[in-house]
N, C-alpha and C positions, 0 to 999 in steps of 0.2 A: 518361293515358300516363304509364309511369314514366319516371324520368330515366335516362339512359345509365348512370350509376354504379350504380344499383340492381340492373342485371343482372349486375354484376361482383363487388361486395363482398360480403364475409359480415359480418352484424352480430353481434359479439361480445356487447356491451352497448350502452348509450346513449353511451358515451365511447370505444368502440374498434371499428375497421372494418378487417377483413382483405381485403387483395387476394391471391387465391390464386395459387399458382405456376402454376396452368393458364391465368391471364390472358395470360401471355406464354410461349411456349417458350424455354427457356434460364433463366428464374429459378432461382436456386440455393435462394432461401428465400422464404416469402410475404413480402408487405408488412403494415405495421400502421400505420394512421392513428389518432391520438387526436384526436377531434374530435366535435362535436355533428352531429346529422344536418342541421340548417340550414347548416352550413359547407361540406358535401361537393360541393354543386352548384358553387359558386364554385371549390374546389379542383380539380374535374374541368375546369370551363371554362379555367382558367389552364394546364393540362397538368401539373400537379404530380402528379397520380395517374401519369402516364406515368414522370415522374422517379423516383418511389418505386419503381416496377417495375423501371426500368432499373439501378438501383442493384442490386438483388437479383442481378444478373448478375456482380457483381464476383467474382474468384476469391477463396475462402477467407472469403466472408462467412458468418457464424454467425447463428443466431437469426432475426431478421427485419429487413428493411429498415424503418426506422421514420420517422415523420414526426410532429412536434408540432402542436398546433391552431394555431400561427401559422404553418404552412406556406404558402409561395408559391414561384412558380418563381425558380429560380435558374441559376447556370452548373453544368451536369452534375448536381449533386445539387440537390433543393429547398432553399431556405432553410427550416430548420426539421427538417432531416433528421438521422439518427443512423445509423451503420453501425458495426459491428465486423467486423474480419477477423483471421483466424488469422496470428499471426506467422510459424509455421512454413510456411505455404503460401499466405499470403493477400497482398494488395496494399495500398498506401498511394495515396490519390488527392488531388491538390490541390484538385480539385473538391468533396471532402468537407470541406474547411476553409474555403475561400473566399478572395477576393481580399484582405480586410481582416483579415489573420491577427491573432488575438487582439484582435479588435473585443470589447469588455467594458464591465463596470459597475463603478464605485467607489462606496461609499456611505460617507458621514461623517455622524455624529450631532452635535448642538450642545446646549447647555443653554439656548438661546433659545426663545422662544415666539412664536407668530404675532403675538400683542398686541405684542411687542417689535419684530418685524421688519417688519410691515405699513408704520408710518409711513416707515421708511427703505428700503422696497424698490426704488424707482426709483434712489436713490443707490447702493445695493448692486449692483444689476443692472449699472448704469453702470461701477461700479468694477471688477467681474467681467470686463465686456467689454474694458475698457481693459487689465487685468493679465494676461488669458489670450488669447494670439494665436488667433484662428480665422478660419475662411473657407478658399476654395478656393485651394491653393498658398501657405497662411499660413506665415510663417518664425518660428521660435521664438526666444525670447530666450537661451536656451543656445547657446553656440557650441563645438562640438567639431570636434576634426581627426580624421582617417581611425583614427589610433591609439586616441583616446579612444573614437569610435564602436565600434570592436572590443570595447574593454572594457565598453560598455554592452550589446553583443550577448551576452557572455558571462556578465555579472554581473547583469543586469537592474536592477531598482529599487534594489537594494543600492548600485551605483554612484553613483546620485544622491543618496541619503540620506547617504552618506558625504561628499557635497560640501555637505550642509547644507540640501538640499531634501526636507524631512520628518522624521519622527520614527523611530527606531529601531524603536518598537512596530508601526508599520505594515507591517513586513516580515511579521510572524507571521500577520496578518490577510489575507494574500493567497492565492490560489490558487497552489500551487507556491512558497510564499513569494516570489512575484515574480520567480523566475529558474527558468527551464525547463533540466534539466541536457541535456547533449548537443550544446549550440550550438556551432557552428563558423563563425566569420566567413569562413573560406577557402571555404566553400561558397555565399557570397553575392557575386553579381556586383557588379562596379565601378559598373555603373549603378544598382543597387538602392542601393549606399552613398552615390552622389551625391544621389540622391534623399532619402534619411534625414538626412544631415548637417544641412541647414537646417531640417528639419521636427520636430526633437525638442523636446517641450513645447508642442505646438500642438493644438487641439481639432479643427480640420478642418471640412469642409462636410457635405452631404446629411444624414443623420438624427443626425449627432453633436451633442451638446448637454450643457451644465451646467444643472442645474435646482435652484432652492431650493423645498424642499417642505415641506408641513405634514402631519403624521400626523393622520388623520382617522378611522381605524378600527383596533382592535387585536383580533385574533381569539385571540391566544394570548399573555396577559399575562406568563407564566412565562418563555416563549421571547424575547419581545420585551425583557424586563427584562435577560435574559442579553445581549442586543445593545446595551445602554444605552438603548432606547427604553421610556420609562416613562409618557408622557403623551399624550393627545389634544392637538393643538395644539402639539407638539414640532417644532422645525424641523431638517430634514435637510438634505443637499446630496448630489445624485447626479450623477456624471460618466460619460458615454458617449462612448468615442471608441477608436480602436485604433492600428494601426501605420502609418496614413498612406500616403504613397506608396512608403515602404520596403517595406511588406508586400505592397503590391499589386504591386510589381516582382518581389518574390520569387516570388509566385504565378505572375505571367505567365512569368518564366523557366523556372519547373518545368513549367508545363503544356506549354510547347514541349518540353522535355527528355524528359519522361514520354510525351508523344506519340510520340516515336521509340522509347521503350523498349517501348511496346505492341507495335510491330512485332517488335521484337528478341526479345521473349519469347513471341511468337505469342499474345497475350491478344485474344480476340473481345469486343467490347464493341457494345451497340446504339446508342451515342453517342460521338463522339470526344471530347465535353467531359468523359467519364469517364476521361481519360487517367491512367494509373497505371503502377506497377511494383512488383514484389514487395518486400515490407518488408524482406528480408534482403538484397537485391540492392545494387550500389554505388549505383544511382539512387535507390532508395528510402531508404537511409541518408543519401544527400546531401540529399534534400528535407527529411527529418526534422531534420536538423542545421540546415538553412536556416531552416526553419519555426520552430525553438527561438529562432533569433536574432531573427526578427520578433516573436516572442511576448514576448521580453524587451525589445525596443525598445517594445512598447506598454506593459507594465507601468511601464517607465521613464517613458513619456510621461504616462501617467495619475498617476504618483508627483508629477511637475512641475506637473501642473494642480492637484492636491489641495494642493501648497504653496501656490500663487498664490491660490487660493481662501480658504485659511487666512488669508494676509496680507491679502486684500480684507476679510474680516469684522472682523480686527484693527483695520483702518483705520476702518472705517466704524462700528464700535461702540464703540471707544476701550477695548476690554478685551483682557486677555492671553489666549493659547490656553487656558492652564488655566482661565481664567473662563469662556471660552466652551465649553469642554469638546468642542473639536473632534476628536474621536477617530475612526478608521477603524473602521467595523464590518465591512467584508469587500470583497474585489475578484475578481470572477468573468470568466472568459473565455468568449465565445459562439462564437468560431470556432478550433478548434483539434483537433489529433490526439493522443491520449495512449495510451501503453502501459500497460495495466491488466490486471488479472486476474479472471476470472468463471468461475462453474462451467457448464460446458457438457457436456451428455450424461453428468453424474454425475461429472465429473473437471475439475479446474482447468485452464483454458486461459489463455495470455498472448496478448492481443489488442490490436489497434491501433484504437482507438474513434474514430471521426471525429465531431465535433459542429459542425454547421455551422448557426449559428443555433439553438443549444441550449445549455443551462446544465448543468453538472455539478451533481448532486443526491445527494450522499452522505449517508447516514444517520448516526444518533448512534453513537458508537463506532468510526466508521471511523478508520484509522490516519492518513489523508491529510489530516484536518482539524484545525484549532487546537485545543489542549487546553480553551480556554475554551468552545469549542462542542462538546465531546465528548459532553456529556450531551443535547444538544438535536438535533444534527445540523448539515450544512453551511447556512449561509445562502445563498438563492437570490434573486438580485436580478433584477426583472423590469420594465424600463421600459415605460411606455406610450407614447401620443403626448403632445405638449405640451399639449394641451388638456383630458386627462382626468385620468389618475392612473397610479401605478405601485404595484408589490407587493413585499414582502418574504415569503419563503417559507423552508421548510426541505427538504432531502433526506429521502428515506424508504427503508425497506427494499423496499418496492414497487418503487421506480425502479431499485435494485439487480437485482430479479428479472425485471423486464419490459423496461426501457428504457436498459440498461447505465449505470445512474446518471445518468440525463439528464432534463430537463424542458424546458418552453418558455423561450424567451429574451425575448419582447417580444409586441408585439400583432400583427406581421405585415401587411404591405402588402395593400390590395384594389385599389389604383389604381397604375398606374406614375407616376413623376414627371412624365412628359411628360403624361400624362392629366390628373393633378392640376392642372398649370399651366394646361392648356386650360379647365378647369371652374372653377378658382377664381383669385382675384387676392390677392397677397399683402397689400395694404392692408386687404381686408376682413377677411382671417385675422387681421390684427392687432388690429382694432377687435373682432372677436368674442373674442379672447382678453382684451382689456381689459375687455370686458363682464363676463367670468367672473371678474375679479379677479386677471388673469395680466399681469405686466409682462414683455415681451419685447423683445429687443434682437438684431438679426440683422445681419451685413454687407451682405446684400442684402435689401430688403422682398420682392422676387420670390421668393425663395428660401423664403419661409414657406409659399406655395402647396402647394409639393412635399411638406411635412410637417404639413399640416394633418390635423386628426382624421378628416375624411371620406375620407383617403387609407389609413386604417389600420383594421383590425378594432378592436371595442371589446376592450381588454386584459382587462377584467374577465370576459367570457365565456370568453376562453382561459384565464385563471388559474383559473376555475371548474371548467373541464373537468380541467385537469391535477390539481386539489384533490380533485374527486369521483372521478377515475381513480386516486388515490392515489400519484402518481409526484413529487407536491411538496405541500407542507402549507402553507396560508395562515398568516401570522404578524400582518401589519400592511399597511395600505394608506396612501398619502400622496399629496396633491393638490399641483401645482405653484401657486406664487405669483410665482415668477419664473424666467425662461428666457433664456439666452444660446445663440445658434445662428451657425454660419459664414455 
């Protein structure tokens, strides 16, 4: 007996599956899921198919409602969803960005090798855990007042670098150079600011982590060398976190506000979680201005954490930053909406590209990537779960043509946090990680169960799909040897 999804989707090839407009009356465009056939049953069971189709109802949507192979159910949009809407008559939806605005990843290289780090990994992980505030409701070491917070929201990571937290060179290798234009703190609620003031410079909880990794595969040595990755066994540092309670509150505020805008503008939606407003409307512009503030907060947050990670390495290894070679490779956003241009129907259109659990993947030569990467393309950073591996990839021309310059962002959950905690014990997860040579330190041992490998898809399968589909290209793989979590 065929699976239910088999009667709905059109197979384009082994990695592309189309949901036709006929699936639901009212879809303005088809849906397209990048996935393997083996993944589709779980995607169907989790109701993510329905969410891909629902997104196709958004006014002004163009191309297709897209889903990456790490897709799973989310608020309104699926996590792993991408959608582009016309500026002139389309909408912006907070559900297409998510609650953790600019949750993203920063990657640092080092001159250290696994052989040098392994003997000190427990000391290093302990120092990182002490030096970097983490955990639910954690408070940062940086104290800002309301005026200073507004400066953070408008200047982004440049503000904190000017305070001595990082290197000027870090700015260049950030998406948007660590500061999204158009941010307006006046469009952010006092409640969001109140939540943001104490949490600047904190890792947080949930799936956020800092990982000490070792390069174990290099697929493109020229591209890897351009990023400062030269050898198997080289140690990297990956930071995964976002805008904390500040971004969550911004999203919550605008989901409510844009829920009213849906009524005001007579927008018909199949799911109220797709609350939206015309991009050009006062409500749409206000959301984008507040979202930019949250994005800038997140880039500042990761900048602080990178600075303290560097300090920790200096202390444990007794070397200077120059000797350690702790340079930033890149920083990417996973939850964001951007105004970008793409050819639609033979002419260039200005679009609002929603990426929710998806990474920008621009190709070589694109004007929005740093000069040092102009010849290879934009680095794409794809973290896995804490027990397996992470990938470094590059953006491609195929992504520009097929996925609005987007690719996957991680492994993608297959179990909810509650289900994972019911089936696993944190202490058992810690023992399993130790047996794999991974030192882990967390604020709560019980929280490890929520983030166990069993709760996630295999990131290797996810990345292989995007690589074979051509929307990003593998450069290197790294495995964890030390992890801190909230």
